[in-house]
Backbone bond lengths (Angstrom), bond angles and torsions (degrees), N, CA, C in turn:
res aa  C-N    CA-C-N  psi(-1)  N-CA   C-N-CA  omega(-1)  CA-C   N-CA-C  phi
1 M - - - 1.433 - - 1.611 108.22 -
2 K 1.338 110.23 138.00 1.449 116.06 177.72 1.450 113.16 -105.01
3 I 1.318 113.60 127.72 1.427 119.24 -176.56 1.562 108.79 -106.65
4 P 1.440 112.62 119.22 1.526 109.87 -177.49 1.406 110.16 -63.10
5 P 1.348 120.15 160.07 1.504 127.80 177.70 1.427 104.97 -67.94
6 A 1.359 115.16 151.20 1.533 124.76 177.01 1.570 104.92 -70.60
7 R 1.359 105.41 135.13 1.510 112.54 175.99 1.578 106.45 -99.45
8 Y 1.223 117.89 132.93 1.390 127.19 176.70 1.486 111.51 -102.57
9 P 1.285 127.55 122.30 1.278 131.15 175.09 1.586 114.85 -53.65
10 S 1.290 114.65 136.64 1.507 115.95 176.97 1.505 113.26 -65.68
11 P 1.122 123.43 137.27 1.469 126.87 172.59 1.493 112.49 -61.54
12 L 1.337 115.00 -22.50 1.519 120.97 177.97 1.547 111.03 -76.26
13 G 1.349 114.83 -20.34 1.308 116.72 172.29 1.588 122.06 -55.57
14 R 1.386 116.64 -24.83 1.362 122.84 175.02 1.561 111.27 -78.07
15 M 1.246 113.93 -13.50 1.443 116.30 -174.80 1.510 113.83 -90.04
16 Q 1.363 116.52 -6.15 1.444 123.25 179.35 1.453 116.01 -69.17
17 A 1.211 122.32 124.08 1.477 123.08 -174.23 1.583 109.30 -65.43
18 T 1.376 116.07 142.93 1.478 117.58 179.42 1.589 104.26 -88.48
19 P 1.290 115.46 145.43 1.369 118.78 175.32 1.604 112.03 -56.09
20 M 1.294 107.30 147.79 1.576 112.16 -178.86 1.488 107.95 -120.45
21 D 1.327 111.65 140.04 1.466 116.74 170.92 1.464 108.60 -87.30
22 V 1.372 112.75 106.80 1.413 120.24 -169.60 1.607 110.34 -73.63
23 E 1.290 115.30 -34.36 1.475 114.30 177.91 1.616 113.59 -71.21
24 A 1.368 112.72 -26.72 1.384 116.85 -179.85 1.576 107.43 -75.50
25 A 1.267 119.57 -31.61 1.540 126.81 177.66 1.595 101.86 -67.03
26 K 1.274 120.76 -52.68 1.486 122.61 177.77 1.517 115.27 -53.79
27 R 1.269 110.63 -46.44 1.582 118.59 -176.97 1.633 104.71 -61.51
28 Q 1.396 117.40 -50.16 1.495 126.04 -179.43 1.471 101.63 -57.57
29 G 1.254 125.86 -54.00 1.491 125.44 -169.39 1.623 110.50 -58.34
30 W 1.343 113.58 -37.73 1.393 122.86 -179.29 1.488 109.29 -69.44
31 R 1.299 114.60 -54.12 1.558 120.71 -178.27 1.505 113.04 -60.85
32 E 1.390 120.21 -41.48 1.369 123.10 -166.01 1.561 107.36 -93.60
33 Q 1.335 119.59 -33.76 1.498 122.89 -163.88 1.576 109.44 -131.22
34 H 1.309 120.50 1.66 1.424 123.95 -170.81 1.497 113.75 42.47
35 I 1.300 112.05 49.99 1.545 123.63 169.42 1.459 107.83 -106.19
36 L 1.397 109.25 117.09 1.586 115.12 -179.41 1.488 105.66 -100.50
37 V 1.255 114.37 131.19 1.512 122.35 173.65 1.584 106.03 -120.08
38 V 1.325 116.82 113.38 1.374 117.96 -177.84 1.403 110.81 -145.19
39 S 1.355 122.53 146.03 1.417 121.47 178.13 1.538 104.57 -104.50
40 D 1.464 114.08 145.76 1.418 121.62 173.54 1.488 117.21 -64.65
41 E 1.234 113.73 -7.89 1.525 124.85 -179.25 1.547 112.76 -102.38
42 D 1.396 114.60 4.13 1.431 118.39 -170.63 1.634 107.22 -68.77
43 D 1.341 121.65 122.05 1.352 116.41 178.90 1.486 125.50 -65.38
44 R 1.363 111.33 -13.25 1.407 116.48 176.93 1.664 111.30 -73.53
45 L 1.275 117.82 -1.77 1.428 125.61 -175.04 1.558 111.19 -99.60
46 D 1.246 118.35 140.18 1.457 112.86 175.01 1.492 108.87 -89.41
47 F 1.419 120.11 -176.08 1.438 122.18 -179.14 1.513 117.71 -56.33
48 L 1.329 114.37 -44.83 1.540 117.99 179.49 1.479 109.70 -60.06
49 E 1.361 114.15 -51.58 1.443 121.88 -170.20 1.687 108.61 -60.66
50 R 1.350 114.52 -33.41 1.410 118.12 178.61 1.522 111.94 -71.73
51 Q 1.343 112.92 -40.62 1.438 117.41 173.24 1.526 111.72 -59.37
52 L 1.319 118.21 -47.51 1.412 120.96 174.91 1.513 113.51 -47.86
53 I 1.251 113.83 -48.55 1.470 124.67 -166.57 1.666 102.63 -71.56
54 R 1.222 114.96 -36.20 1.578 120.25 -177.34 1.522 104.94 -72.74
55 S 1.327 116.40 -40.48 1.493 117.40 179.32 1.448 115.45 -66.50
56 I 1.231 114.33 -42.85 1.484 118.16 174.66 1.596 113.13 -65.14
57 G 1.204 118.47 -43.27 1.421 123.85 175.96 1.462 114.20 -59.73
58 E 1.256 116.33 -39.96 1.556 124.83 -174.09 1.641 100.04 -78.96
59 R 1.193 124.62 -40.45 1.433 122.96 -174.56 1.639 105.36 -68.34
60 L 1.360 116.21 -42.38 1.493 117.01 -176.92 1.422 113.78 -78.32
61 Y 1.321 117.11 -35.76 1.526 120.60 -168.29 1.569 114.30 -128.37
62 G 1.286 116.51 2.29 1.480 117.14 177.24 1.562 110.64 91.51
63 Q 1.329 110.99 -179.63 1.530 118.30 -179.44 1.528 106.51 -65.50
64 G 1.379 111.47 140.94 1.524 113.36 174.61 1.547 109.27 -113.46
65 H 1.324 116.65 174.75 1.447 123.08 178.23 1.460 109.24 68.41
66 G 1.285 127.38 33.85 1.417 128.78 172.66 1.550 105.59 71.00
67 Q 1.306 124.93 30.70 1.452 124.96 176.03 1.523 111.60 -96.91
68 G 1.391 115.17 44.31 1.584 112.76 -179.21 1.448 113.17 120.97
69 Q 1.181 118.16 -179.12 1.464 127.10 174.84 1.449 109.54 -83.57
70 P 1.295 118.22 142.03 1.514 120.56 169.75 1.543 111.84 -56.81
71 K 1.345 117.25 136.09 1.492 121.00 176.04 1.540 111.37 -81.30
72 G 1.327 117.02 -19.65 1.501 116.26 -175.59 1.442 106.84 95.63
73 G 1.289 113.05 156.67 1.449 114.41 175.07 1.594 108.40 -146.61
74 G 1.209 116.58 17.46 1.356 121.23 -175.59 1.595 116.27 79.85
75 H 1.238 113.31 5.50 1.505 118.43 179.79 1.545 105.62 -107.22
76 G 1.312 106.64 150.84 1.501 107.92 177.48 1.445 115.77 175.14
């Protein structure tokens, strides 16, 4: 009877990132700290909601997607 050699797990296996539920993290951030993370391309938003998100983002952080230099928003 042949016994296969014992395999020892690599110590690097502990270093691998565990998958993260991004939507759950967004939900938790909103519920606990009122931090909203939303993309202006989210399919759950209608046209007016997307425009509102873009307007807020551009006012606070400047033009996105390579549309010019950031205007600044007092954050940094």
